[in-house]
C-alpha positions as CSV (number, residue, x, y, z in Angstrom):
1,M,-128.3,103.0,-179.3
2,T,-127.4,106.0,-177.1
3,D,-123.7,106.8,-176.6
4,N,-123.0,105.8,-173.0
5,A,-120.3,108.3,-172.1
6,G,-121.4,110.2,-169.0
7,L,-124.8,108.5,-168.9
8,V,-126.6,108.7,-165.6
9,M,-129.8,106.9,-166.6
10,E,-132.0,106.2,-169.5
11,R,-135.5,104.7,-169.7
12,T,-138.4,104.3,-172.1
13,L,-141.7,105.2,-170.3
14,E,-145.0,103.5,-170.7
15,N,-146.2,106.4,-172.9
16,G,-143.4,105.7,-175.4
17,K,-141.3,108.7,-174.6
18,S,-137.7,108.0,-173.6
19,V,-135.4,110.0,-171.4
20,H,-131.6,110.0,-171.4
21,V,-129.9,111.8,-168.6
22,F,-126.2,112.7,-168.8
23,A,-123.7,114.0,-166.2
24,T,-122.7,117.0,-168.2
25,T,-123.7,119.2,-171.2
26,D,-120.7,117.9,-173.1
27,A,-121.9,114.4,-172.7
28,V,-125.4,115.4,-173.9
29,G,-123.8,116.9,-177.0
30,Q,-121.8,113.8,-177.7
31,A,-124.9,111.6,-177.4
32,V,-126.9,113.9,-179.7
33,G,-124.0,113.7,-182.2
34,H,-124.2,109.9,-182.1
35,L,-128.0,110.2,-182.6
36,V,-127.6,112.4,-185.7
37,H,-125.1,110.0,-187.1
38,K,-127.4,107.0,-186.5
39,H,-130.5,108.6,-188.1
40,S,-128.5,109.9,-191.0
41,R,-127.1,106.5,-191.9
42,E,-130.5,104.8,-191.5
43,A,-132.4,107.4,-193.5
44,I,-130.0,107.5,-196.4
45,A,-129.9,103.7,-196.5
46,K,-133.7,103.6,-196.5
47,H,-134.7,106.3,-198.9
48,G,-131.6,108.0,-200.2
49,R,-131.7,111.2,-198.2
50,F,-131.7,112.5,-194.6
51,T,-134.1,115.3,-193.7
52,L,-133.3,117.2,-190.5
53,A,-134.9,120.2,-188.9
54,L,-133.0,122.3,-186.3
55,S,-134.1,124.8,-183.7
56,G,-132.0,127.6,-182.2
57,G,-131.4,128.6,-178.6
58,S,-128.7,126.6,-176.9
59,L,-129.1,123.7,-179.2
60,P,-126.5,124.6,-181.8
61,K,-123.7,125.0,-179.2
62,I,-124.6,121.7,-177.7
63,L,-124.8,120.0,-181.1
64,N,-121.3,121.4,-181.8
65,K,-120.0,119.2,-178.9
66,G,-121.0,116.1,-180.9
67,L,-119.3,117.2,-184.1
68,A,-116.7,114.4,-184.0
69,S,-119.5,111.8,-184.2
70,I,-121.5,113.7,-186.8
71,K,-118.5,114.1,-189.1
72,D,-117.5,110.5,-189.0
73,G,-118.1,109.0,-192.5
74,L,-121.5,110.5,-193.3
75,D,-122.7,111.3,-196.8
76,F,-123.5,115.0,-196.4
77,S,-124.5,115.3,-200.1
78,K,-127.7,113.5,-199.1
79,W,-128.6,115.9,-196.2
80,H,-131.5,118.4,-196.5
81,V,-131.6,120.7,-193.5
82,F,-134.5,123.0,-192.5
83,F,-135.2,125.1,-189.5
84,A,-138.0,124.2,-187.0
85,D,-138.4,128.0,-186.5
86,E,-136.5,131.1,-187.5
87,R,-136.4,134.7,-186.5
88,C,-137.3,137.2,-189.2
89,V,-133.9,138.9,-189.2
90,P,-131.0,138.9,-191.7
91,L,-129.1,135.6,-191.9
92,D,-126.0,137.3,-190.4
93,H,-127.9,138.8,-187.5
94,D,-127.0,137.5,-184.0
95,D,-130.6,136.5,-183.5
96,S,-130.6,134.3,-186.6
97,N,-131.0,130.5,-185.9
98,Y,-129.2,130.0,-189.2
99,K,-126.2,131.9,-188.1
100,A,-126.0,129.9,-184.9
101,C,-126.2,126.6,-186.7
102,K,-123.8,127.8,-189.4
103,E,-121.1,128.5,-186.8
104,A,-121.8,125.3,-184.8
105,L,-122.4,122.8,-187.7
106,F,-122.5,124.0,-191.3
107,D,-119.0,125.6,-191.3
108,H,-117.6,122.2,-190.3
109,V,-119.4,119.7,-192.6
110,P,-119.9,119.7,-196.4
111,I,-123.6,120.0,-196.7
112,P,-124.5,121.5,-200.1
113,S,-125.5,125.1,-199.6
114,N,-128.6,124.7,-201.7
115,Q,-129.8,121.9,-199.4
116,I,-129.7,124.2,-196.3
117,Y,-133.1,125.9,-196.5
118,T,-133.1,129.4,-195.1
119,I,-135.7,132.0,-194.5
120,D,-136.1,134.9,-197.0
121,A,-135.6,137.7,-194.5
122,S,-136.6,140.4,-197.0
123,L,-140.2,139.3,-196.8
124,S,-142.9,140.0,-194.3
125,P,-143.4,137.1,-191.8
126,E,-146.5,135.9,-193.5
127,A,-144.8,135.9,-196.9
128,A,-141.7,134.3,-195.5
129,A,-143.8,131.5,-194.0
130,A,-145.5,130.9,-197.4
131,D,-142.0,131.0,-199.1
132,Y,-140.7,128.5,-196.6
133,T,-143.7,126.2,-197.2
134,S,-142.6,126.2,-200.9
135,K,-139.1,125.1,-199.8
136,L,-140.7,122.2,-197.9
137,A,-142.6,121.4,-201.1
138,S,-139.3,121.2,-203.1
139,V,-138.5,118.1,-201.1
140,W,-141.9,116.6,-200.3
141,G,-144.2,118.0,-203.0
142,N,-147.7,118.7,-201.6
143,A,-147.5,115.9,-199.1
144,L,-147.3,116.6,-195.3
145,P,-143.5,116.8,-194.7
146,R,-142.1,113.8,-192.7
147,F,-138.7,114.7,-191.2
148,D,-136.3,111.9,-190.4
149,L,-135.2,113.8,-187.3
150,L,-136.3,117.0,-185.6
151,L,-133.8,118.4,-183.1
152,L,-135.7,120.7,-180.8
153,G,-135.1,122.7,-177.6
154,M,-137.4,123.9,-174.9
155,G,-137.6,127.2,-173.2
156,P,-138.1,127.7,-169.4
157,D,-141.8,128.5,-170.2
158,G,-142.2,125.2,-172.0
159,H,-142.2,126.6,-175.6
160,T,-140.6,124.7,-178.5
161,C,-140.1,125.9,-182.0
162,S,-141.9,129.3,-181.9
163,L,-145.0,127.7,-180.4
164,F,-145.6,129.5,-177.1
165,P,-148.0,128.7,-174.2
166,G,-151.5,130.1,-174.8
167,H,-150.7,131.3,-178.4
168,P,-153.3,130.8,-181.1
169,L,-150.7,129.0,-183.3
170,L,-151.0,126.0,-181.0
171,H,-154.3,125.3,-182.7
172,E,-153.1,125.8,-186.3
173,S,-154.0,122.6,-188.3
174,R,-153.9,123.8,-191.9
175,L,-150.6,125.5,-192.4
176,F,-147.3,123.7,-192.4
177,V,-145.3,126.9,-191.6
178,A,-146.9,129.8,-189.8
179,A,-145.9,133.4,-189.2
180,I,-145.9,134.8,-185.7
181,E,-145.9,138.6,-185.2
182,D,-146.2,138.8,-181.5
183,S,-143.7,136.3,-180.0
184,P,-143.5,136.8,-176.2
185,K,-139.8,136.3,-176.5
186,P,-137.8,138.7,-178.7
187,P,-137.5,139.2,-181.6
188,P,-141.3,139.3,-182.1
189,Q,-141.5,138.4,-185.8
190,R,-140.8,134.7,-186.6
191,I,-141.9,131.7,-188.6
192,T,-142.4,128.2,-187.2
193,L,-143.2,124.7,-188.2
194,T,-146.7,123.8,-186.9
195,Y,-147.8,120.7,-184.9
196,P,-149.0,118.9,-188.1
197,V,-145.4,118.8,-189.4
198,V,-143.7,118.3,-186.0
199,N,-146.0,115.4,-185.1
200,N,-145.5,113.8,-188.5
201,A,-141.7,113.3,-187.9
202,V,-140.1,109.9,-187.7
203,H,-138.1,110.9,-184.6
204,V,-138.2,114.0,-182.4
205,A,-135.3,114.6,-180.0
206,F,-135.5,117.3,-177.4
207,V,-132.3,118.7,-175.9
208,A,-132.6,120.4,-172.6
209,T,-129.9,121.5,-170.1
210,G,-129.7,123.5,-167.0
211,A,-131.6,123.8,-163.8
212,S,-134.2,126.2,-165.3
213,K,-135.7,123.2,-167.2
214,A,-136.0,120.9,-164.2
215,P,-139.4,122.1,-162.9
216,L,-140.9,121.2,-166.3
217,M,-139.3,117.9,-167.0
218,A,-141.8,115.6,-165.2
219,H,-144.6,117.3,-167.2
220,M,-142.7,116.9,-170.5
221,L,-142.3,113.2,-169.9
222,G,-145.9,112.6,-168.9
223,L,-145.1,112.0,-165.3
224,E,-147.0,115.1,-164.2
225,H,-150.3,116.2,-165.7
226,R,-151.0,119.9,-166.6
227,E,-154.0,121.2,-168.4
228,P,-153.5,122.5,-171.0
229,A,-150.3,120.8,-171.8
230,L,-147.3,123.1,-172.4
231,P,-146.2,123.2,-176.1
232,A,-143.2,120.9,-175.9
233,A,-145.2,118.3,-174.0
234,A,-147.8,118.3,-176.7
235,V,-145.2,117.0,-179.3
236,R,-146.5,113.5,-179.8
237,P,-145.6,112.1,-183.3
238,T,-148.4,110.0,-184.8
239,N,-146.1,107.4,-186.2
240,G,-142.8,108.3,-184.6
241,A,-140.8,108.6,-181.4
242,V,-139.9,111.3,-178.8
243,A,-136.7,111.2,-176.9
244,W,-135.3,113.7,-174.3
245,Y,-131.6,114.2,-174.0
246,I,-130.9,116.2,-170.8
247,D,-128.2,116.8,-168.3
248,R,-128.4,116.1,-164.6
249,D,-129.2,119.7,-163.8
250,A,-132.3,119.5,-165.9
251,A,-133.5,116.3,-164.3
252,S,-136.0,116.7,-161.5
253,P,-136.3,114.1,-158.7
254,A,-139.4,112.7,-160.4
255,V,-137.4,112.1,-163.6
256,L,-134.5,110.5,-161.8
257,G,-136.9,108.4,-159.8
258,A,-138.4,107.1,-163.1
259,A,-135.3,105.0,-163.4
260,L,-136.3,103.0,-160.3
């Protein structure tokens, strides 16, 4: 159940995607906090651990707004936290997704440090991707990873993780983690989860705020067709669910009209 504070509308569409529109960014953060709390409790009750992947951008700061809900009575010793993508920079660098998530979340909750899986920034991107694949294997073995929850953002160009429009990595089907040397958004060197992993998640929640996202939202929800689909719109878990948590500024008239 979605936290209803500041809720403008919510609806599950015929394609299975759901959208939750809130009046403010703070309300989005609080709802996402409730979502994390719910999925953590359910996953730990079901199989004794909670596996979470986080992206960077504005997501960590929004997630921080839901800390009160996240901190409420959860067993953080059972959490295993990965990154949906990461920049190939030192962990204390301002571009590091780990640093942003540390300041927004990890510094405030007692997740065991050895269960927060970081990039080895001393390696080349290709070697770092292989190393990160081995970290996935420490939890799932050789099986295709199945995250309980992926928390993702979306750029104004429709990218998610470090999967950018028109990039060859959109067609990667073999690797679980891939290196990117030519990101159109700096810094250019990164690693990213690929679609096989993203689309194997139990639940994917996108968080998008601000007017720059509004022109893309109808496409993201399947209300407007584009060919080819932008990367975030191509996230369709095989046996899972996709939900969008957005503020009113990110909601286009078509999205708001979907409530009617």
